[in-house]
DSSP file (Angstrom, degrees, kcal/mol; ACC not computed):
  #  RESIDUE AA STRUCTURE BP1 BP2  ACC     N-H-->O    O-->H-N    N-H-->O    O-->H-N    TCO  KAPPA ALPHA  PHI   PSI    X-CA   Y-CA   Z-CA
    1    1 A X              0   0    0      0, 0.0     2,-0.0     0, 0.0     0, 0.0   0.000 360.0 360.0 360.0 136.4    0.0    0.0    0.0
    2    2 A X     >  -     0   0    0      1,-0.1     4,-1.0     4,-0.0     3,-0.2  -0.360 360.0-123.5 -68.2 150.3    1.3    3.5   -0.9
    3    3 A X  H  > S+     0   0    0      1,-0.2     4,-2.8     2,-0.2     5,-0.2   0.787 100.3  69.9 -68.8 -26.7    2.1    5.7    2.1
    4    4 A X  H  > S+     0   0    0      1,-0.2     4,-2.9     2,-0.2     5,-0.3   0.933  99.1  45.0 -62.4 -49.0   -0.3    8.6    0.9
    5    5 A X  H  > S+     0   0    0     -3,-0.2     4,-2.2     1,-0.2    -1,-0.2   0.901 115.5  49.3 -61.9 -37.3   -3.6    6.8    1.6
    6    6 A X  H  X S+     0   0    0     -4,-1.0     4,-2.5     2,-0.2    -2,-0.2   0.921 113.1  46.9 -65.1 -43.2   -2.3    5.6    4.9
    7    7 A X  H  X S+     0   0    0     -4,-2.8     4,-2.7     2,-0.2    -2,-0.2   0.920 112.6  48.4 -64.5 -45.6   -1.2    9.1    5.8
    8    8 A X  H  X S+     0   0    0     -4,-2.9     4,-2.2     2,-0.2    -1,-0.2   0.886 112.8  48.6 -65.7 -37.4   -4.4   10.7    4.8
    9    9 A X  H  X S+     0   0    0     -4,-2.2     4,-2.3    -5,-0.3    -1,-0.2   0.926 111.8  49.5 -65.9 -43.6   -6.5    8.2    6.7
   10   10 A X  H  X S+     0   0    0     -4,-2.5     4,-2.4     1,-0.2    -2,-0.2   0.912 111.8  48.4 -61.1 -42.4   -4.3    8.7    9.8
   11   11 A X  H  X S+     0   0    0     -4,-2.7     4,-3.0     2,-0.2     5,-0.4   0.886 108.4  54.9 -65.0 -38.6   -4.7   12.5    9.5
   12   12 A X  H  X S+     0   0    0     -4,-2.2     4,-2.6     1,-0.2     5,-0.3   0.945 111.8  43.3 -57.6 -48.3   -8.4   12.1    9.1
   13   13 A X  H  X S+     0   0    0     -4,-2.3     4,-2.0     2,-0.2    -2,-0.2   0.886 117.1  46.3 -68.2 -38.1   -8.7   10.1   12.3
   14   14 A X  H  X S+     0   0    0     -4,-2.4     4,-2.3    -5,-0.2     5,-0.2   0.966 118.7  39.0 -68.2 -52.7   -6.3   12.4   14.2
   15   15 A X  H  X S+     0   0    0     -4,-3.0     4,-2.7     1,-0.2     5,-0.2   0.912 117.4  50.8 -65.9 -42.4   -7.9   15.7   13.1
   16   16 A X  H  X S+     0   0    0     -4,-2.6     4,-2.8    -5,-0.4     5,-0.3   0.911 111.1  48.4 -60.9 -42.7  -11.4   14.3   13.3
   17   17 A X  H  X S+     0   0    0     -4,-2.0     4,-2.5    -5,-0.3     5,-0.3   0.914 113.7  46.4 -64.7 -43.1  -10.8   13.0   16.9
   18   18 A X  H  X S+     0   0    0     -4,-2.3     4,-2.4     2,-0.2    -2,-0.2   0.915 115.7  45.9 -65.6 -42.6   -9.3   16.3   18.0
   19   19 A X  H  X S+     0   0    0     -4,-2.7     4,-2.4     2,-0.2    -2,-0.2   0.952 117.4  41.7 -66.0 -50.3  -12.2   18.3   16.4
   20   20 A X  H  X S+     0   0    0     -4,-2.8     4,-2.5    -5,-0.2    -2,-0.2   0.920 116.8  48.6 -66.0 -43.7  -15.0   16.1   17.7
   21   21 A X  H  X S+     0   0    0     -4,-2.5     4,-2.0    -5,-0.3    -1,-0.2   0.909 111.8  49.9 -62.1 -41.8  -13.4   15.8   21.1
   22   22 A X  H  X S+     0   0    0     -4,-2.4     4,-0.6    -5,-0.3    -2,-0.2   0.905 111.9  47.4 -63.7 -42.0  -12.8   19.6   21.3
   23   23 A X  H >< S+     0   0    0     -4,-2.4     3,-0.9     1,-0.2     4,-0.4   0.898 110.6  52.5 -65.1 -40.0  -16.4   20.3   20.4
   24   24 A X  H >< S+     0   0    0     -4,-2.5     3,-1.3     1,-0.3    -1,-0.2   0.867 103.0  58.0 -64.5 -35.8  -17.7   17.8   22.9
   25   25 A X  H 3< S+     0   0    0     -4,-2.0    -1,-0.3     1,-0.3    -2,-0.2   0.707 101.2  58.2 -67.3 -17.7  -15.6   19.4   25.7
   26   26 A X  T << S+     0   0    0     -3,-0.9    -1,-0.3    -4,-0.6    -2,-0.2   0.576  78.0 113.6 -87.2 -10.2  -17.5   22.6   24.9
   27   27 A X  S <  S-     0   0    0     -3,-1.3     2,-0.1    -4,-0.4    70,-0.0  -0.422  71.2-121.7 -62.7 132.4  -20.9   21.1   25.6
   28   28 A X    >>  -     0   0    0     -2,-0.1     3,-1.1     1,-0.1     4,-0.6  -0.379  19.1-112.3 -73.9 154.6  -22.4   22.6   28.7
   29   29 A X  G >4 S+     0   0    0      1,-0.3     3,-1.3     2,-0.2     4,-0.5   0.852 115.8  61.3 -55.5 -37.5  -23.3   20.4   31.7
   30   30 A X  G >4 S+     0   0    0      1,-0.3     3,-0.7     2,-0.2     4,-0.4   0.829  97.7  57.2 -61.5 -32.2  -27.0   21.1   31.1
   31   31 A X  G <4 S+     0   0    0     -3,-1.1    -1,-0.3     1,-0.2    -2,-0.2   0.688 113.7  40.1 -71.3 -17.2  -26.8   19.5   27.6
   32   32 A X  G << S+     0   0    0     -3,-1.3    -1,-0.2    -4,-0.6    -2,-0.2   0.331  87.2  95.1-111.6   4.4  -25.6   16.3   29.3
   33   33 A X  S <  S+     0   0    0     -3,-0.7     2,-0.3    -4,-0.5    -2,-0.1   0.776  92.2  27.4 -70.6 -26.7  -27.8   16.3   32.3
   34   34 A X  S    S-     0   0    0     -4,-0.4     2,-0.1    -3,-0.1     5,-0.1  -0.929  92.9 -93.0-133.9 157.7  -30.4   14.0   30.7
   35   35 A X        -     0   0    0     -2,-0.3     2,-0.2     4,-0.1    -2,-0.1  -0.435  41.8-162.8 -67.4 142.0  -30.4   11.3   28.1
   36   36 A X     >  -     0   0    0     -2,-0.1     4,-1.9    -4,-0.0     3,-0.1  -0.383  43.6 -71.2-109.5-167.3  -31.1   12.5   24.6
   37   37 A X  T  4 S+     0   0    0      1,-0.2    -2,-0.1     2,-0.2     0, 0.0   0.876 132.9  40.9 -55.6 -41.1  -32.2   10.7   21.4
   38   38 A X  T  4 S+     0   0    0      1,-0.2    -1,-0.2     0, 0.0    -3,-0.1   0.784 122.1  37.7 -81.9 -27.5  -28.8    9.1   21.0
   39   39 A X  T  4 S+     0   0    0     -3,-0.1    -2,-0.2    -5,-0.1    -1,-0.2   0.510  86.5 112.5-105.6  -5.5  -28.0    8.3   24.6
   40   40 A X  S  < S-     0   0    0     -4,-1.9     3,-0.1     1,-0.1    -4,-0.0  -0.220  82.5 -78.3 -66.7 159.8  -31.4    7.2   25.9
   41   41 A X        -     0   0    0      1,-0.1    -1,-0.1     2,-0.1     2,-0.1  -0.241  54.5-105.7 -57.4 145.0  -31.9    3.5   26.9
   42   42 A X    >   -     0   0    0      1,-0.1     3,-1.8    -3,-0.1     4,-0.2  -0.407  21.1-121.0 -73.8 148.4  -32.5    1.2   24.0
   43   43 A X  T 3  S+     0   0    0      1,-0.3    -1,-0.1     2,-0.1    -2,-0.1   0.748 110.8  60.5 -63.9 -23.1  -36.0   -0.1   23.3
   44   44 A X  T 3  S-     0   0    0      1,-0.1    -1,-0.3     0, 0.0    -2,-0.0   0.509 117.1-108.7 -82.6  -2.6  -34.9   -3.7   23.7
   45   45 A X    <   -     0   0    0     -3,-1.8     2,-0.4     1,-0.0    -1,-0.1   0.411  28.7-139.5  85.6 136.6  -33.8   -3.0   27.2
   46   46 A X        +     0   0    0     -4,-0.2     2,-0.3    -3,-0.1     3,-0.1  -0.955  20.2 174.9-128.3 147.7  -30.3   -2.8   28.6
   47   47 A X     >  -     0   0    0     -2,-0.4     4,-1.9     1,-0.1     5,-0.2  -0.992  41.5-122.1-149.0 153.3  -28.9   -4.1   31.8
   48   48 A X  H  > S+     0   0    0     -2,-0.3     4,-2.4     1,-0.2     5,-0.2   0.894 116.1  57.3 -60.5 -37.4  -25.5   -4.4   33.4
   49   49 A X  H  > S+     0   0    0      1,-0.2     4,-3.2     2,-0.2     5,-0.3   0.895 103.7  52.5 -60.4 -40.2  -26.1   -8.1   33.6
   50   50 A X  H  >>S+     0   0    0      1,-0.2     4,-2.5     2,-0.2     5,-0.6   0.917 110.5  46.8 -62.6 -43.9  -26.5   -8.2   29.8
   51   51 A X  H  X5S+     0   0    0     -4,-1.9     6,-1.5     1,-0.2     4,-1.1   0.879 115.8  46.7 -65.3 -36.7  -23.3   -6.4   29.2
   52   52 A X  H  X5S+     0   0    0     -4,-2.4     4,-0.9     4,-0.2    -2,-0.2   0.933 119.9  36.7 -72.1 -45.3  -21.5   -8.6   31.6
   53   53 A X  H  <5S+     0   0    0     -4,-3.2    -2,-0.2    -5,-0.2    -3,-0.2   0.939 125.7  35.2 -73.9 -47.5  -22.9  -11.9   30.3
   54   54 A X  H  <5S+     0   0    0     -4,-2.5    -3,-0.2    -5,-0.3    -2,-0.1   0.851 133.3  23.8 -78.9 -34.6  -23.0  -11.2   26.6
   55   55 A X  H  <<S-     0   0    0     -4,-1.1    -3,-0.2    -5,-0.6    -1,-0.2   0.538  88.2-133.1-110.7  -8.5  -19.9   -9.1   26.2
   56   56 A X    >X  +     0   0    0     -4,-0.9     3,-1.9    -5,-0.3     4,-0.7   0.860  43.2 165.4  57.9  35.4  -17.8  -10.1   29.2
   57   57 A X  H >>  +     0   0    0     -6,-1.5     4,-2.3     1,-0.3     3,-0.5   0.770  62.6  64.5 -59.8 -29.8  -17.3   -6.4   29.7
   58   58 A X  H 34 S+     0   0    0      1,-0.2     4,-0.3     2,-0.2    -1,-0.3   0.773 100.3  54.1 -65.5 -24.0  -15.9   -6.8   33.3
   59   59 A X  H <4 S+     0   0    0     -3,-1.9    -1,-0.2    -7,-0.1    -2,-0.2   0.763 123.2  21.1 -82.1 -25.5  -12.9   -8.7   31.8
   60   60 A X  H X< S+     0   0    0     -4,-0.7     3,-1.8    -3,-0.5     4,-0.5   0.536  93.8  93.4-120.3  -9.0  -11.8   -6.0   29.4
   61   61 A X  G >< S+     0   0    0     -4,-2.3     3,-1.0     1,-0.3    -3,-0.1   0.833  85.4  54.1 -60.9 -33.9  -13.2   -2.7   30.5
   62   62 A X  G 3  S+     0   0    0     -4,-0.3    -1,-0.3     1,-0.2    -2,-0.1   0.562  98.1  66.4 -77.9  -6.3  -10.2   -1.7   32.5
   63   63 A X  G <  S+     0   0    0     -3,-1.8     2,-0.3     2,-0.1    -1,-0.2   0.606  80.4  93.5 -88.1 -12.7   -7.9   -2.2   29.5
   64   64 A X  S <  S-     0   0    0     -3,-1.0     2,-0.1    -4,-0.5    -4,-0.0  -0.615  80.5-118.5 -81.5 139.0   -9.5    0.7   27.5
   65   65 A X        -     0   0    0     -2,-0.3     2,-0.7     1,-0.1    -1,-0.1  -0.398  14.5-131.7 -73.9 153.7   -7.7    4.0   27.8
   66   66 A X        +     0   0    0      1,-0.1     3,-0.4    -2,-0.1    -1,-0.1  -0.921  25.7 175.6-104.6 108.4   -9.5    7.1   29.3
   67   67 A X    >   +     0   0    0     -2,-0.7     3,-2.0     1,-0.2     4,-0.4   0.157  43.2 117.6 -97.7  18.5   -9.0   10.0   26.9
   68   68 A X  T 3  S+     0   0    0      1,-0.3     7,-0.6     2,-0.1     3,-0.3   0.806  82.8  36.7 -56.6 -31.9  -11.2   12.3   28.9
   69   69 A X  T 3  S+     0   0    0     -3,-0.4    -1,-0.3     5,-0.3     7,-0.1   0.133  84.2 105.2-108.4  21.5   -8.4   14.6   29.7
   70   70 A X  S <  S+     0   0    0     -3,-2.0     2,-0.3     5,-0.1    -1,-0.2   0.773  83.3  42.6 -70.7 -25.2   -6.6   14.4   26.4
   71   71 A X  S >  S-     0   0    0     -4,-0.4     3,-2.1    -3,-0.3   -53,-0.0  -0.850 104.7 -83.3-119.6 156.1   -7.9   17.8   25.4
   72   72 A X  T 3  S+     0   0    0     -2,-0.3     3,-0.1     1,-0.3    -2,-0.1  -0.309 117.2  24.4 -56.3 136.6   -8.1   21.1   27.3
   73   73 A X  T 3  S+     0   0    0      1,-0.3    -1,-0.3    -4,-0.1     2,-0.1   0.326  95.1 128.8  89.3  -7.6  -11.3   21.2   29.4
   74   74 A X    <   -     0   0    0     -3,-2.1     2,-0.4    -5,-0.1    -1,-0.3  -0.332  48.5-142.1 -79.3 164.0  -11.6   17.4   29.5
   75   75 A X        -     0   0    0     -7,-0.6     2,-0.3    -3,-0.1    -5,-0.1  -0.989  12.4-128.7-130.3 124.8  -12.1   15.4   32.7
   76   76 A X    >   -     0   0    0     -2,-0.4     3,-1.2    -8,-0.2     4,-0.3  -0.585  20.2-138.9 -69.3 130.5  -10.5   12.0   33.5
   77   77 A X  G >  S+     0   0    0     -2,-0.3     3,-1.9     1,-0.3     4,-0.3   0.856  98.7  63.0 -61.2 -35.6  -13.3    9.7   34.5
   78   78 A X  G >  S+     0   0    0      1,-0.3     3,-1.1     2,-0.2    -1,-0.3   0.791  93.4  63.8 -61.5 -26.7  -11.3    8.2   37.4
   79   79 A X  G <  S+     0   0    0     -3,-1.2    -1,-0.3     1,-0.2    -2,-0.2   0.653 101.6  51.4 -72.1 -12.8  -11.1   11.6   39.1
   80   80 A X  G <  S+     0   0    0     -3,-1.9     2,-1.3    -4,-0.3    -1,-0.2   0.410  76.6 114.1-102.9   0.6  -14.9   11.6   39.5
   81   81 A X    <   +     0   0    0     -3,-1.1     2,-0.3    -4,-0.3     7,-0.1  -0.610  43.2 115.2 -82.0  97.4  -15.3    8.2   41.1
   82   82 A X  S    S-     0   0    0     -2,-1.3    -2,-0.0     2,-0.2    -3,-0.0  -0.881  75.8-109.8-145.0 176.0  -16.5    8.9   44.6
   83   83 A X  S    S+     0   0    0     -2,-0.3     2,-0.4     4,-0.1    -2,-0.1   0.278  79.8 119.1 -94.2  10.8  -19.6    8.2   46.6
   84   84 A X     >  -     0   0    0      1,-0.1     4,-2.4    -4,-0.1    -2,-0.2  -0.654  65.4-139.2 -77.2 126.5  -20.5   11.9   46.5
   85   85 A X  H  > S+     0   0    0     -2,-0.4     4,-2.5     1,-0.2     5,-0.2   0.885 100.7  52.2 -56.3 -43.8  -23.8   12.4   44.7
   86   86 A X  H  > S+     0   0    0      1,-0.2     4,-2.0     2,-0.2    -1,-0.2   0.903 111.0  47.1 -62.5 -42.0  -22.7   15.4   42.7
   87   87 A X  H  > S+     0   0    0      2,-0.2     4,-2.3    -3,-0.2    -1,-0.2   0.893 111.5  51.1 -66.9 -39.4  -19.5   13.6   41.5
   88   88 A X  H  X S+     0   0    0     -4,-2.4     4,-2.1     2,-0.2    -2,-0.2   0.902 110.2  49.0 -65.5 -40.2  -21.6   10.6   40.5
   89   89 A X  H  X S+     0   0    0     -4,-2.5     4,-2.1     2,-0.2    -1,-0.2   0.883 110.9  50.8 -65.8 -37.3  -24.0   12.8   38.5
   90   90 A X  H  X S+     0   0    0     -4,-2.0     4,-2.3    -5,-0.2    -2,-0.2   0.896 108.7  51.8 -64.5 -39.6  -21.1   14.5   36.8
   91   91 A X  H  X S+     0   0    0     -4,-2.3     4,-1.9   -11,-0.2    -2,-0.2   0.888 106.8  53.0 -65.6 -38.5  -19.7   11.1   35.9
   92   92 A X  H  X S+     0   0    0     -4,-2.1     4,-1.5     1,-0.2    -1,-0.2   0.930 110.0  48.9 -59.3 -44.7  -23.0   10.1   34.4
   93   93 A X  H  X S+     0   0    0     -4,-2.1     4,-2.2     1,-0.2    -2,-0.2   0.888 108.6  53.4 -62.2 -38.9  -22.9   13.3   32.3
   94   94 A X  H  X S+     0   0    0     -4,-2.3     4,-2.6     1,-0.2    -1,-0.2   0.828 103.7  55.9 -67.8 -30.7  -19.3   12.5   31.2
   95   95 A X  H  X S+     0   0    0     -4,-1.9     4,-2.2     2,-0.2    -1,-0.2   0.880 108.1  49.3 -66.5 -35.0  -20.4    9.0   30.1
   96   96 A X  H  X S+     0   0    0     -4,-1.5     4,-2.6     2,-0.2    -2,-0.2   0.927 110.5  49.9 -66.4 -43.5  -23.0   10.8   27.8
   97   97 A X  H  X S+     0   0    0     -4,-2.2     4,-2.2     1,-0.2    -2,-0.2   0.942 112.7  46.5 -59.3 -48.0  -20.3   13.1   26.5
   98   98 A X  H  X S+     0   0    0     -4,-2.6     4,-2.3     1,-0.2    -1,-0.2   0.882 111.0  52.5 -63.5 -38.8  -18.0   10.2   25.7
   99   99 A X  H  X S+     0   0    0     -4,-2.2     4,-2.3     1,-0.2    -1,-0.2   0.930 109.1  49.4 -63.4 -43.7  -20.8    8.3   24.1
  100  100 A X  H  X S+     0   0    0     -4,-2.6     4,-2.1     1,-0.2    -2,-0.2   0.888 109.1  53.5 -62.5 -38.6  -21.6   11.2   21.8
  101  101 A X  H  X S+     0   0    0     -4,-2.2     4,-2.1     1,-0.2    -2,-0.2   0.948 111.7  43.9 -60.1 -49.0  -17.9   11.5   20.9
  102  102 A X  H  X S+     0   0    0     -4,-2.3     4,-1.8     1,-0.2    -2,-0.2   0.829 111.9  53.0 -70.8 -30.6  -17.7    7.9   19.8
  103  103 A X  H  X S+     0   0    0     -4,-2.3     4,-0.7    -5,-0.2    -1,-0.2   0.871 112.8  45.3 -67.5 -35.5  -21.0    8.1   18.0
  104  104 A X  H  < S+     0   0    0     -4,-2.1    -2,-0.2    -5,-0.2    -1,-0.2   0.818 112.5  51.4 -76.2 -31.4  -19.7   11.1   16.1
  105  105 A X  H >< S+     0   0    0     -4,-2.1     3,-2.1    -5,-0.2     4,-0.3   0.880  94.8  70.9 -72.5 -38.1  -16.3    9.5   15.4
  106  106 A X  H >< S+     0   0    0     -4,-1.8     3,-1.3     1,-0.3    -1,-0.2   0.876  93.2  53.0 -52.8 -47.6  -17.6    6.2   13.9
  107  107 A X  G >< S+     0   0    0     -4,-0.7     3,-1.9     1,-0.3     4,-0.4   0.534  80.4  93.5 -72.6  -0.3  -19.0    7.6   10.6
  108  108 A X  G X> S+     0   0    0     -3,-2.1     3,-1.5     1,-0.3     4,-0.6   0.799  70.7  73.2 -58.1 -25.6  -15.6    9.3    9.8
  109  109 A X  G X4 S+     0   0    0     -3,-1.3     3,-1.1    -4,-0.3     4,-0.3   0.815  84.1  67.9 -58.2 -28.1  -14.8    6.2    7.8
  110  110 A X  G X4 S+     0   0    0     -3,-1.9     3,-1.6     1,-0.3    -1,-0.3   0.823  88.6  64.3 -62.1 -30.1  -17.3    7.3    5.2
  111  111 A X  G X4 S+     0   0    0     -3,-1.5     3,-2.0    -4,-0.4    -1,-0.3   0.816  88.7  68.6 -62.7 -29.6  -15.0   10.2    4.3
  112  112 A X  G XX S+     0   0    0     -3,-1.1     4,-2.6    -4,-0.6     3,-1.2   0.651  78.6  79.6 -68.0 -12.2  -12.4    7.7    3.1
  113  113 A X  G <4 S+     0   0    0     -3,-1.6    -1,-0.3    -4,-0.3    -2,-0.2   0.755  83.2  67.2 -60.8 -22.3  -14.8    6.9    0.2
  114  114 A X  G <4 S+     0   0    0     -3,-2.0    -1,-0.2    -4,-0.2    -2,-0.2   0.752 122.2   4.7 -72.0 -25.0  -13.5   10.1   -1.4
  115  115 A X  T <4 S+     0   0    0     -3,-1.2     2,-0.3    -4,-0.2    -2,-0.2   0.534 108.0  84.4-138.3 -12.0   -9.9    8.8   -1.9
  116  116 A X  S  < S-     0   0    0     -4,-2.6     2,-0.0     1,-0.1    -1,-0.0  -0.707  70.6-118.7-102.1 150.6   -9.5    5.1   -1.0
  117  117 A X    >>  -     0   0    0     -2,-0.3     4,-2.1     1,-0.1     3,-0.7  -0.329  47.1 -90.8 -70.3 166.6  -10.2    2.0   -3.0
  118  118 A X  H 3> S+     0   0    0      1,-0.3     4,-2.5     2,-0.2     5,-0.2   0.837 127.1  54.9 -51.6 -38.9  -12.9   -0.4   -1.5
  119  119 A X  H 3> S+     0   0    0      1,-0.2     4,-2.0     2,-0.2    -1,-0.3   0.900 109.4  47.7 -64.2 -39.1  -10.3   -2.4    0.5
  120  120 A X  H <> S+     0   0    0     -3,-0.7     4,-2.1     2,-0.2    -2,-0.2   0.885 110.9  50.6 -67.8 -39.3   -9.0    0.8    2.2
  121  121 A X  H  X S+     0   0    0     -4,-2.1     4,-2.5     2,-0.2    -2,-0.2   0.922 109.8  51.4 -63.0 -43.3  -12.5    1.9    3.0
  122  122 A X  H  X S+     0   0    0     -4,-2.5     4,-2.6    -5,-0.2    -2,-0.2   0.904 107.8  52.0 -60.8 -41.9  -13.2   -1.5    4.5
  123  123 A X  H  X S+     0   0    0     -4,-2.0     4,-2.6     1,-0.2    -1,-0.2   0.907 111.0  47.8 -60.8 -41.7  -10.1   -1.2    6.6
  124  124 A X  H  X S+     0   0    0     -4,-2.1     4,-2.9     2,-0.2    -2,-0.2   0.872 110.1  52.1 -68.3 -36.7  -11.3    2.2    7.9
  125  125 A X  H  X S+     0   0    0     -4,-2.5     4,-2.3     2,-0.2    -2,-0.2   0.929 111.7  46.7 -62.1 -45.2  -14.7    0.8    8.6
  126  126 A X  H  X S+     0   0    0     -4,-2.6     4,-3.1     2,-0.2     5,-0.3   0.921 113.2  48.8 -63.2 -44.0  -13.2   -2.0   10.6
  127  127 A X  H  X S+     0   0    0     -4,-2.6     4,-2.4     2,-0.2     5,-0.3   0.943 111.6  49.2 -59.6 -48.6  -10.9    0.4   12.5
  128  128 A X  H  X S+     0   0    0     -4,-2.9     4,-2.1     1,-0.2     5,-0.3   0.896 115.7  43.8 -59.0 -41.6  -13.8    2.8   13.2
  129  129 A X  H  X S+     0   0    0     -4,-2.3     4,-2.3     2,-0.2     5,-0.4   0.937 115.4  45.9 -71.8 -47.5  -16.0   -0.1   14.5
  130  130 A X  H  < S+     0   0    0     -4,-3.1     4,-0.4     1,-0.2    -2,-0.2   0.809 118.3  44.2 -67.1 -28.6  -13.2   -1.8   16.6
  131  131 A X  H  < S+     0   0    0     -4,-2.4     4,-0.4    -5,-0.3    -1,-0.2   0.875 124.4  29.7 -81.1 -39.9  -12.1    1.5   18.1
  132  132 A X  H  X S+     0   0    0     -4,-2.1     4,-2.5    -5,-0.3     5,-0.2   0.836 105.9  65.8 -95.6 -35.8  -15.5    3.0   18.9
  133  133 A X  H  X S+     0   0    0     -4,-2.3     4,-2.6    -5,-0.3     5,-0.2   0.920 103.0  46.9 -60.5 -47.6  -17.9    0.1   19.6
  134  134 A X  H  > S+     0   0    0     -5,-0.4     4,-2.4    -4,-0.4    -1,-0.2   0.890 113.1  51.4 -60.8 -35.8  -16.2   -1.1   22.8
  135  135 A X  H  > S+     0   0    0     -4,-0.4     4,-2.3     2,-0.2    -2,-0.2   0.897 109.7  49.4 -66.8 -39.4  -16.0    2.5   24.0
  136  136 A X  H  X S+     0   0    0     -4,-2.5     4,-2.2     2,-0.2     5,-0.2   0.935 111.4  48.8 -63.6 -46.2  -19.7    2.9   23.4
  137  137 A X  H  X S+     0   0    0     -4,-2.6     4,-2.7     1,-0.2    -2,-0.2   0.919 111.1  51.0 -58.2 -43.9  -20.6   -0.3   25.2
  138  138 A X  H  X S+     0   0    0     -4,-2.4     4,-2.9     1,-0.2     5,-0.2   0.905 109.0  49.6 -64.0 -42.5  -18.4    0.8   28.1
  139  139 A X  H  X S+     0   0    0     -4,-2.3     4,-2.2     2,-0.2    -1,-0.2   0.914 113.7  45.8 -63.6 -41.7  -20.1    4.2   28.4
  140  140 A X  H  X S+     0   0    0     -4,-2.2     4,-2.3     2,-0.2    -2,-0.2   0.917 114.1  48.8 -67.7 -42.2  -23.5    2.7   28.4
  141  141 A X  H  X S+     0   0    0     -4,-2.7     4,-2.3    -5,-0.2    -2,-0.2   0.940 112.8  47.2 -61.4 -48.6  -22.5    0.0   30.9
  142  142 A X  H  X S+     0   0    0     -4,-2.9     4,-2.7     1,-0.2     5,-0.2   0.895 110.6  52.2 -62.8 -39.7  -21.0    2.5   33.3
  143  143 A X  H  X S+     0   0    0     -4,-2.2     4,-2.8    -5,-0.2     5,-0.2   0.916 109.0  50.2 -63.6 -41.9  -24.0    4.8   33.0
  144  144 A X  H  X S+     0   0    0     -4,-2.3     4,-2.1     2,-0.2    -2,-0.2   0.928 112.2  47.7 -60.2 -44.4  -26.3    2.0   33.9
  145  145 A X  H  X S+     0   0    0     -4,-2.3     4,-2.1     2,-0.2    -2,-0.2   0.925 113.7  47.0 -62.7 -44.9  -24.1    1.1   36.9
  146  146 A X  H  X S+     0   0    0     -4,-2.7     4,-2.7     1,-0.2    -2,-0.2   0.897 110.7  51.5 -65.5 -40.9  -24.0    4.7   38.1
  147  147 A X  H  X S+     0   0    0     -4,-2.8     4,-2.2     2,-0.2    -1,-0.2   0.870 109.1  51.3 -65.6 -35.5  -27.7    5.2   37.7
  148  148 A X  H  X S+     0   0    0     -4,-2.1     4,-2.4    -5,-0.2    -1,-0.2   0.920 110.6  48.6 -64.0 -43.0  -28.3    2.1   39.7
  149  149 A X  H  X S+     0   0    0     -4,-2.1     4,-2.2     2,-0.2    -2,-0.2   0.917 111.8  48.7 -63.4 -43.8  -26.1    3.4   42.5
  150  150 A X  H  X S+     0   0    0     -4,-2.7     4,-2.1     1,-0.2    -1,-0.2   0.881 110.4  51.9 -63.5 -37.9  -27.8    6.8   42.4
  151  151 A X  H  X S+     0   0    0     -4,-2.2     4,-2.3     2,-0.2    -2,-0.2   0.913 109.1  49.4 -65.2 -42.7  -31.2    5.1   42.6
  152  152 A X  H  X S+     0   0    0     -4,-2.4     4,-2.2     1,-0.2    -2,-0.2   0.887 109.3  53.1 -62.9 -37.6  -30.0    3.1   45.6
  153  153 A X  H  X S+     0   0    0     -4,-2.2     4,-1.6     2,-0.2    -1,-0.2   0.903 109.0  49.5 -63.3 -40.5  -28.8    6.3   47.2
  154  154 A X  H  X S+     0   0    0     -4,-2.1     4,-1.3     1,-0.2    -2,-0.2   0.901 110.9  49.1 -64.9 -41.3  -32.3    7.8   46.7
  155  155 A X  H  < S+     0   0    0     -4,-2.3     4,-0.4     1,-0.2    -1,-0.2   0.879 110.0  51.4 -66.8 -37.2  -34.0    4.8   48.2
  156  156 A X  H >< S+     0   0    0     -4,-2.2     3,-0.8     1,-0.2    -1,-0.2   0.826 105.4  56.4 -67.8 -31.2  -31.7    4.9   51.2
  157  157 A X  H 3< S+     0   0    0     -4,-1.6    -1,-0.2     1,-0.2    -2,-0.2   0.825 101.7  56.9 -70.0 -31.7  -32.4    8.6   51.8
  158  158 A X  T 3<        0   0    0     -4,-1.3    -1,-0.2     1,-0.2    -2,-0.2   0.595 360.0 360.0 -76.3  -9.6  -36.2    7.9   52.0
  159  159 A X    <         0   0    0     -3,-0.8    -1,-0.2    -4,-0.4    -2,-0.1   0.464 360.0 360.0 -83.5 360.0  -35.8    5.5   54.9
């Protein structure tokens, strides 16, 4: 393979990631306070148990990098892990932000249709899917876990 298509694809992913990540970091907290069309629970139902049984997410989730603080204004997710309600709600919002980033990144492979032969486009599609899908699963799984914890906190407060 010639170096130019590889270089242009690499630049697409780098520039696209920086642009999308930078725009996502500008989203106000209010925009992430509730689930929207893209982040709401799926109609077929989702559960932490489903992610654990079907995807074995507990075995690989800690191997994925956290790029939350890769850009100015970003937040590393680990810094928000406390039993403080405000921090947990912020972490739920950050899972939405990360999910939106990965949903926006995935279709970048379509841009490669402009210059790559079909095999190159397929490679970019595979890269986009293998890079973003596990991150999307992880954000949804973590949000479900956090929402369960917040719900238990609410029930405990009423006692």
